[in-house]
C-alpha positions in Angstrom: 24.9 -16.6 -2.5 24.4 -17.4 -6.1 25.7 -15.2 -8.9 23.7 -14.9 -12.1 23.0 -12.1 -14.6 19.3 -12.0 -15.5 18.6 -9.1 -17.9 15.4 -7.3 -17.1 15.7 -4.0 -19.0 14.1 -3.6 -22.4 13.1 -0.5 -24.3 9.6 0.4 -23.6 7.6 0.8 -26.7 5.7 4.0 -27.4 2.0 3.4 -27.1 -0.4 6.1 -28.1 -4.1 6.2 -28.1 -6.5 4.3 -25.8 -6.7 1.3 -28.1 -3.0 0.9 -28.5 -2.5 1.4 -24.8 -4.6 -1.7 -24.1 -2.2 -3.8 -26.1 0.2 -4.4 -23.4 3.1 -6.8 -23.8 4.3 -8.4 -20.5 7.1 -10.8 -21.0 7.5 -13.6 -18.5 11.0 -14.0 -17.0 11.5 -17.7 -17.3 15.3 -17.6 -16.6 15.2 -16.9 -12.9 15.0 -20.4 -11.7 18.7 -20.4 -10.7 17.8 -17.6 -8.2 14.4 -18.5 -7.1 12.2 -21.5 -7.9 9.0 -20.9 -10.0 7.4 -23.6 -7.9 6.6 -21.3 -5.0 3.0 -21.5 -3.7 1.3 -20.8 -0.3 3.0 -17.4 0.1 3.3 -13.9 -1.1 5.9 -11.4 -2.4 6.9 -7.9 -1.4 9.1 -5.3 -3.1 11.3 -3.5 -0.6 14.7 -1.8 -0.5 16.3 -3.7 2.3 19.9 -2.6 1.7 19.3 1.1 1.2 20.8 1.2 -2.3 17.9 2.9 -3.9 16.6 -0.2 -5.7 13.9 -2.7 -4.6 14.7 -6.2 -3.7 12.1 -8.8 -4.7 11.3 -10.9 -1.6 9.5 -14.1 -2.3 8.1 -16.4 0.4 6.4 -19.8 -0.3 6.5 -23.5 -0.3 8.3 -25.0 -3.3 6.2 -27.5 -5.1 9.2 -28.3 -7.3 11.2 -29.4 -4.3 8.9 -31.4 -2.1 7.1 -28.4 -0.6 10.2 -27.1 1.0 10.0 -23.7 2.7 11.5 -20.8 0.8 12.2 -17.2 1.7 14.5 -15.4 -0.7 15.5 -11.9 -1.5 16.5 -11.1 -5.1 19.0 -8.3 -5.5 19.4 -6.0 -8.5 22.7 -4.8 -9.9 23.8 -1.1 -9.6 22.1 -0.3 -12.9 18.8 -1.8 -11.8 18.7 -3.9 -15.0 19.6 -7.4 -13.8 19.1 -9.7 -10.9 22.6 -10.6 -9.9 22.1 -12.7 -6.8 19.6 -14.1 -4.3 20.1 -14.7 -0.6 18.1 -16.8 1.9 16.4 -14.7 4.5 16.4 -16.1 8.0 13.6 -18.4 9.2 14.0 -18.3 12.9 11.9 -21.3 13.9 11.4 -23.3 10.7 7.7 -22.5 10.4 7.9 -20.3 7.4 5.4 -22.5 5.5 2.5 -20.9 7.2 3.7 -17.3 7.4 3.1 -14.2 5.3 5.6 -11.4 4.9 4.9 -7.7 5.4 7.1 -4.6 5.5 7.2 -2.1 8.4 9.6 0.4 9.9 8.6 -0.1 13.5 11.3 2.0 15.2 11.7 4.9 12.8 15.3 4.2 12.0 14.7 4.5 8.2 15.4 0.8 7.6 12.8 -1.7 6.3 11.8 -4.3 8.9 9.8 -7.5 8.1 6.9 -9.0 9.9 6.5 -12.7 9.6 2.8 -13.1 10.3 1.5 -16.5 11.4 -1.5 -18.3 12.8 0.7 -19.5 15.7 2.8 -16.5 16.4 4.4 -13.6 14.6 8.0 -12.7 14.3 9.6 -9.3 13.9 12.8 -9.1 11.9 14.7 -5.9 12.5 16.4 -4.6 9.3 20.0 -3.5 9.6 19.9 -1.5 6.5 22.4 -3.7 4.6 20.1 -6.5 3.6 20.5 -8.5 6.8 18.0 -8.9 9.6 18.0 -10.0 13.2 15.0 -11.4 15.1 13.5 -9.1 17.8 13.1 -11.5 20.8 10.5 -9.7 22.8 8.0 -9.0 20.0 4.6 -10.6 20.0 1.1 -10.0 18.8 -1.1 -11.2 21.6 -3.6 -13.8 20.6 -3.7 -16.3 17.7 -3.9 -14.8 14.3 -6.3 -16.0 11.7 -3.9 -16.6 8.8 -4.6 -20.1 7.6 -8.0 -21.0 9.0 -9.9 -24.1 7.9 -9.2 -23.4 4.2 -5.6 -22.2 3.8 -6.1 -21.2 0.2 -7.9 -18.0 1.2 -5.3 -16.5 3.6 -2.4 -15.4 1.5 -3.3 -11.9 0.8 -4.9 -9.0 2.7 -4.5 -10.4 6.2 -2.4 -7.7 7.8 -1.9 -3.9 7.3 0.5 -1.4 8.6 -0.1 2.4 9.1 0.0 5.0 11.8 -3.6 4.9 13.1 -3.3 7.2 16.1 -1.0 9.9 14.8 1.9 9.3 17.2 4.4 8.9 14.3 4.8 5.1 14.8 3.5 2.5 12.4 0.8 0.2 14.0 -0.5 -3.2 12.9 -4.0 -4.4 12.2 -4.6 -8.1 11.6 -7.3 -10.7 12.2 -7.2 -12.4 15.6 -9.1 -15.4 16.9 -8.9 -19.2 16.7 -7.7 -19.9 13.1 -8.8 -23.5 13.3 -12.4 -22.5 13.9 -12.3 -20.0 11.1 -12.6 -17.0 13.4 -11.4 -13.6 12.8 -11.7 -10.2 14.4 -9.8 -7.2 13.0 -7.7 -6.0 16.0 -5.4 -3.0 16.2 -2.0 -3.4 17.8 -0.6 0.0 18.7 3.1 0.6 18.4 4.5 1.5 21.9 6.8 4.4 20.9 9.1 2.4 18.7 9.8 -0.3 21.2 9.3 -3.9 20.4 5.9 -3.9 22.2 2.7 -3.7 20.2 -0.3 -3.1 22.5 -3.5 -5.0 21.6 -6.6 -2.7 21.8 -9.9 -4.4 21.4 -11.9 -1.2 22.2 -11.3 0.7 19.0 -14.9 0.2 17.8 -14.1 -2.4 15.2 -16.6 -5.3 15.2 -15.8 -9.0 14.6 -15.6 -10.1 11.0 -14.2 -13.5 9.8 -13.4 -15.3 6.6 -12.3 -12.2 4.8 -9.5 -9.8 4.2 -8.6 -6.1 4.9 -6.7 -3.2 3.6 -5.8 0.4 4.5 -6.3 3.8 2.9 -7.5 7.3 3.5 -10.9 7.0 1.7 -12.4 10.4 2.8 -9.3 12.6 2.4 -9.2 13.7 6.1 -5.6 12.7 6.6 -6.3 9.7 8.7 -5.7 6.0 7.7 -9.0 4.0 7.5 -9.5 0.3 7.3 -11.6 -1.7 4.8 -12.7 -5.2 5.8 -14.8 -7.8 4.0 -16.0 -11.1 5.5 -18.8 -12.7 7.5 -20.1 -10.5 10.3 -22.4 -12.0 12.9 -23.9 -8.7 13.8 -24.7 -8.1 10.2 -26.0 -11.7 9.6 -24.2 -12.1 6.4 -21.0 -11.3 4.4 -20.5 -7.5 4.3 -17.9 -5.0 3.4 -17.3 -2.3 5.9 -15.0 0.7 6.3 -13.8 1.6 9.7 -13.5 5.3 9.6 -10.6 6.6 11.8 -11.0 9.8 13.8 -7.2 10.2 14.0 -6.9 8.8 17.5 -7.2 5.1 16.6 -11.0 5.0 17.3 -13.2 3.9 14.5 -16.8 4.2 13.3 -18.7 2.0 10.8 -19.4 2.8 7.2 -21.2 0.1 5.2 -20.1 -0.3 1.5 -23.3 -1.5 -0.1 -25.7 -4.0 1.6 -24.8 -6.8 -0.8 -21.0 -6.2 -1.1 -19.5 -8.7 1.3 -17.3 -11.6 0.2 -15.3 -14.4 1.7 -12.2 -16.2 0.2 -11.2 -13.1 -1.7 -9.5 -9.7 -1.3 -10.6 -6.1 -0.9 -8.5 -3.1 -2.0 -8.9 0.6 -1.9 -8.0 2.3 -5.2 -9.0 5.6 -6.8 -10.7 4.2 -9.9 -12.4 7.4 -10.8 -9.4 9.8 -10.6 -11.1 12.2 -8.2 -8.9 11.6 -5.1 -11.6 9.5 -3.4 -10.6 5.9 -2.9 -13.1 3.5 -4.4 -13.5 -0.2 -3.4 -12.7 -3.4 -5.4 -13.8 -6.7 -4.0 -13.2 -10.3 -5.1 -14.3 -13.6 -3.5 -17.5 -15.6 -3.0 -20.5 -13.6 -1.9 -23.1 -15.1 0.3 -25.6 -12.2 0.0 -25.5 -12.8 -3.8 -26.2 -16.5 -3.7 -22.5 -17.4 -3.4 -21.7 -16.0 -6.7 -18.1 -15.3 -7.5 -17.5 -11.6 -7.2 -15.5 -8.8 -8.8 -17.3 -5.8 -7.6 -16.4 -2.1 -8.0 -18.0 0.4 -5.7 -17.7 4.1 -6.4 -17.0 6.4 -3.5 -19.6 9.2 -3.5 -17.7 11.4 -1.1 -20.4 11.3 1.6 -19.8 7.9 3.2 -21.9 6.2 0.6 -20.9 4.0 -2.3 -22.5 3.1 -5.6 -21.9 -0.2 -7.4 -20.5 0.2 -10.9 -21.4 -2.4 -13.4 -17.8 -3.1 -14.4 -18.5 -6.4 -16.1 -15.5 -8.1 -14.6 -15.3 -11.9 -14.0 -15.5 -13.0 -10.4 -12.9 -15.1 -8.6 -12.5 -16.8 -5.2 -9.3 -17.8 -3.4 -8.0 -14.6 -5.0 -5.5 -11.8 -4.7 -5.6 -8.4 -6.3 -3.5 -5.2 -6.7 -3.9 -1.8 -8.4 -1.6 0.2 -10.7 -1.7 2.4 -13.9 -0.5 -0.4 -16.1 -0.8 1.3 -19.5 0.0 4.9 -18.7 -3.3 6.5 -19.6 -3.7 8.1 -16.2 -6.4 5.7 -15.0 -5.8 3.1 -12.2 -6.1 -0.4 -13.5 -6.6 -3.7 -11.7 -4.7 -7.0 -11.6 -6.3 -10.0 -9.9 -6.2 -13.8 -10.0 -8.1 -16.7 -8.5 -10.5 -19.6 -9.0 -13.6 -19.5 -11.2 -15.8 -22.6 -11.2 -12.8 -24.8 -10.4 -10.6 -23.2 -13.1 -7.7 -20.9 -12.6 -7.6 -17.4 -13.9 -5.5 -14.2 -14.0 -6.8 -10.9 -15.3 -5.6 -7.4 -15.9 -8.5 -5.1 -16.2 -7.9 -1.8 -18.0 -9.8 1.2 -16.6 -11.4 3.1 -19.4 -12.2 6.1 -17.1 -15.9 6.0 -17.4 -16.8 3.2 -15.0 -16.0 0.6 -17.6 -13.2 -1.9 -17.7 -11.7 -4.0 -20.4 -10.6 -7.4 -18.9 -7.8 -9.3 -20.6 -7.5 -12.9 -19.3 -5.2 -14.7 -21.9 -1.9 -12.8 -21.4 -0.8 -13.9 -17.9 -0.4 -17.3 -16.3 -3.5 -18.7 -14.6 -3.4 -18.9 -10.9 -5.7 -20.0 -8.1 -5.4 -21.4 -4.5 -4.7 -18.4 -2.4 -3.4 -16.3 -5.2 -1.1 -13.4 -4.4 -0.7 -10.5 -6.8 1.7 -7.6 -6.9 1.9 -4.8 -9.5 4.8 -2.3 -9.2 8.1 -1.4 -10.8 10.5 -4.1 -9.6 13.5 -3.2 -11.7 13.9 0.6 -11.6 13.0 1.2 -15.2 9.9 3.3 -14.4 7.5 0.8 -15.8 5.2 -1.3 -13.6 5.7 -5.1 -13.6 3.4 -7.9 -12.4 4.2 -10.7 -10.0 1.8 -13.6 -9.5 1.8 -16.5 -7.1 -0.8 -19.3 -6.8 -1.5 -22.9 -7.7 -1.5 -23.8 -11.5 -3.4 -27.0 -12.2 -1.7 -29.3 -14.7 0.4 -26.5 -16.3 3.8 -27.6 -15.0 5.9 -26.0 -12.3 5.2 -22.3 -13.0 3.3 -21.4 -9.8 5.4 -18.3 -9.3 5.7 -16.0 -12.2 7.4 -12.7 -12.8 6.3 -10.5 -15.7 8.6 -7.7 -17.0 6.4 -4.7 -18.1 9.1 -3.0 -20.2 7.1 -3.5 -23.4 3.7 -2.6 -21.9 3.9 1.2 -21.9 6.1 4.2 -22.2 8.4 4.8 -19.2 6.7 6.6 -16.4 7.7 10.1 -15.5 7.7 10.8 -11.8 5.3 13.4 -10.6 6.2 16.9 -9.4 6.6 17.5 -5.7 4.0 19.5 -3.7 4.4 23.2 -3.0 3.4 25.6 -0.3 4.4 23.4 2.7 3.3 24.8 6.0 3.8 23.5 9.5 1.7 24.9 12.4 1.9 24.1 16.1 -1.3 23.2 17.8 -0.5 22.5 21.5 1.5 19.2 21.6 0.6 18.5 18.0 2.0 19.7 14.7 -0.3 20.2 11.7 1.5 19.8 8.3 -0.2 20.9 5.1 0.8 21.5 1.5 -0.5 22.3 -1.9 -1.2 19.5 -4.4 1.6 18.2 -6.6 1.3 17.7 -10.3 2.1 15.1 -12.9 3.1 15.9 -16.5 2.7 13.8 -19.6 5.7 11.8 -20.8 7.3 12.8 -24.0 5.2 10.3 -25.9 2.0 11.9 -24.7 1.0 9.4 -22.0 1.8 8.6 -18.5 0.2 11.2 -16.2 -2.0 11.0 -13.2 -4.8 13.5 -12.5 -3.8 16.0 -9.8 -6.7 14.9 -7.5 -5.6 11.2 -7.8 -2.0 11.8 -6.5 -1.1 10.4 -3.1 1.4 11.9 -0.6 4.1 10.5 1.5 5.7 12.6 4.2 8.8 12.4 6.3 9.5 14.1 9.7 13.0 14.1 11.2 12.8 14.6 14.9 15.4 16.2 17.2 16.3 12.8 18.7 17.2 11.3 15.3 14.0 9.4 14.3 12.6 9.5 10.8 8.8 9.3 10.6 7.3 8.3 7.3 3.9 7.1 6.1 5.8 4.9 3.6 9.4 4.1 4.2 11.5 6.3 1.9 14.9 8.0 1.6 14.4 11.7 2.5 17.5 12.7 0.5 16.6 11.0 -2.8 12.9 10.5 -2.5 13.3 6.8 -3.4 10.6 4.6 -1.9 11.8 1.7 0.2 8.5 -0.2 -0.2 6.2 -0.6 -3.2 3.2 -0.8 -0.9 1.9 2.9 -0.9 -1.6 2.2 0.5 -0.8 4.1 3.7 0.1 7.2 1.8 -2.3 10.1 2.3 -4.9 11.2 -0.3 -5.2 14.5 1.6 -2.8 17.4 1.5 -2.4 17.4 5.2 -1.4 15.3 8.2 -1.5 15.9 11.9 1.1 14.2 14.2 1.1 14.1 18.0 4.5 15.7 18.0 5.4 19.2 19.4 6.9 21.4 16.8 9.8 21.9 19.1 10.8 18.3 18.4 10.6 18.6 14.5 14.0 19.1 13.0 13.1 18.8 9.3 10.1 17.6 7.3 9.1 17.1 3.7 6.4 15.7 1.4 6.5 13.9 -1.9 3.9 13.1 -4.5 3.1 9.5 -5.6 1.4 8.8 -8.9 -0.9 6.0 -10.2 2.1 3.9 -11.2 3.4 4.1 -7.6 6.3 6.3 -8.7 7.4 9.1 -6.3 8.8 12.6 -6.7 11.6 14.0 -4.8 10.7 15.4 -1.4 9.8 19.1 -1.1 11.3 20.3 2.2 9.0 22.4 4.4 9.9 25.4 6.5 9.2 25.2 10.2 8.1 28.8 10.4 5.4 28.2 8.0 6.3 31.4 6.1 5.8 31.0 2.4 3.7 33.2 0.1 1.9 30.8 -2.2 -1.2 32.6 -3.4 -4.4 34.2 -2.1 -7.9 33.4 -1.2 -9.7 36.6 -0.2 -12.9 34.7 0.8 -11.1 32.5 3.4 -11.0 33.2 7.1 -7.9 34.9 8.5 -5.7 33.1 11.1 -2.8 34.4 13.0 0.2 32.4 14.5 3.2 33.5 16.5 6.7 32.9 15.2 6.8 29.6 17.0 3.7 28.5 14.9 1.2 28.6 17.8 -2.2 29.9 16.8 -3.2 33.2 18.3 -6.9 34.1 18.6 -6.6 37.8 19.4 -3.1 39.0 18.3 -1.8 42.1 20.1 0.9 44.3 18.8 3.9 42.4 17.3 5.2 40.2 14.6 2.9 37.3 13.4 2.3 34.8 10.7 -0.9 35.6 8.9 -2.7 32.8 6.9 -5.7 33.4 4.7 -6.6 30.3 2.6 -3.5 29.4 0.7 -1.7 32.7 1.3 0.8 32.7 4.2 2.9 35.8 5.0 4.7 37.5 7.9 3.0 40.7 9.2 3.4 43.2 11.9 0.3 44.0 13.9 0.3 47.5 15.4 
């Protein structure tokens, strides 16, 4: 373990007004090479709290072009104040094949610790987190079938090849990735269902998802029904072209097709769900090369109309291929911005695109290092100062060794104020299922007058502690403090509800937190199991009755019940 003090904290400047807010000031951290090489390429990065100290570790995987293409997988740890990187450690590489693997976070067994998936075209490895920053390989883990990670052109496979979410409502995180022969550039999105927290993930090719290759995928609840959906872009034989499709989840892990525009598909790029309009509906951002548009380089924005249709927005953004992308409110104006990088006519590019809130974006391309060749992009707060940072990885032609760059965002905006937790938490039993619901949280302006997310645009993370000691979450987090243990919040709900296939009798405790556009989380509001909380009235809503165990009663006889009408919940006695 190396020891080094690398100062990250700086006073965030007060930026007021839209024009000033666009004048971000990201400072590259050039003094980290003693901890991790800036020559990393062919890889990705994640932010995760692997030692449960309340602060994210920066995990970087790649091949080091400054050291003869050596494989590298390191975790950078922050000090107790969250202001400096003090050390880096080598994470285990169980079979010496890290060069063709991508790193993803998961909590596969609901023990509250972050685990890691090493995804590969040959096989995948599952590394069980011990909660102290160390890991052990799970021997019996496998994802049946070859995974299309590298393909015939490795430079397109380093972002958006695997997602994690609970797709069937059983409380365990599942995996979706591309399967097929990677050497023949094949790829079919396949769901691997988690077998009750064991090391087994069961491949299911009968979920309704059709083959699609040469592309990428992501996860999100695009229609606010409380179920995690899948967005996929790439070549589809049944479509006869590149296309972008949403696979709408019915809550059981079965999916139906929703087409995102007839000319929207791309290859060699990335797709992401992001609420770019602030109305709670996830829109679509697509990069890559588009066959239906004469192989033009794409940066398409599609507005979610709320009825399973999408409308292209003329965003005026430059298109890239071999690209990566991420979303975050970079400047604190309440709108979700975009960061993406890739190749444009053989040249490298990196852009942050400020969302003006009216379907228009302002692209800035001269402030970040220029990356291509399977670019990987991450935008989130890495150093616990409540300001989003930017991490870029990708090949830099002729510009020296800086293929891996970390940008401190301390000078880019005012410090973000975490949102307020939801209210009115209600848990209701429905047979062997439990329905959890809540009222929306809120987000207040920071003292400088910026830094808020519209109420409709908040996302929600839940935890459920079961009577056998498991901790179920959409995004790994500490129930006591509300601290997220992963910066990837795409699996968080856009709806104020979730249904889990867990009897209420097995629920010991539960709570919900709000997540804002800068990926900051509130503390958890803890819900009562009785569902009794008076939170307002809606006289036009239908009246429902439940017994004291939370079971819905169609025709209540004489006795004590829980009466719900819209948002009003109260205990009543029926005579």
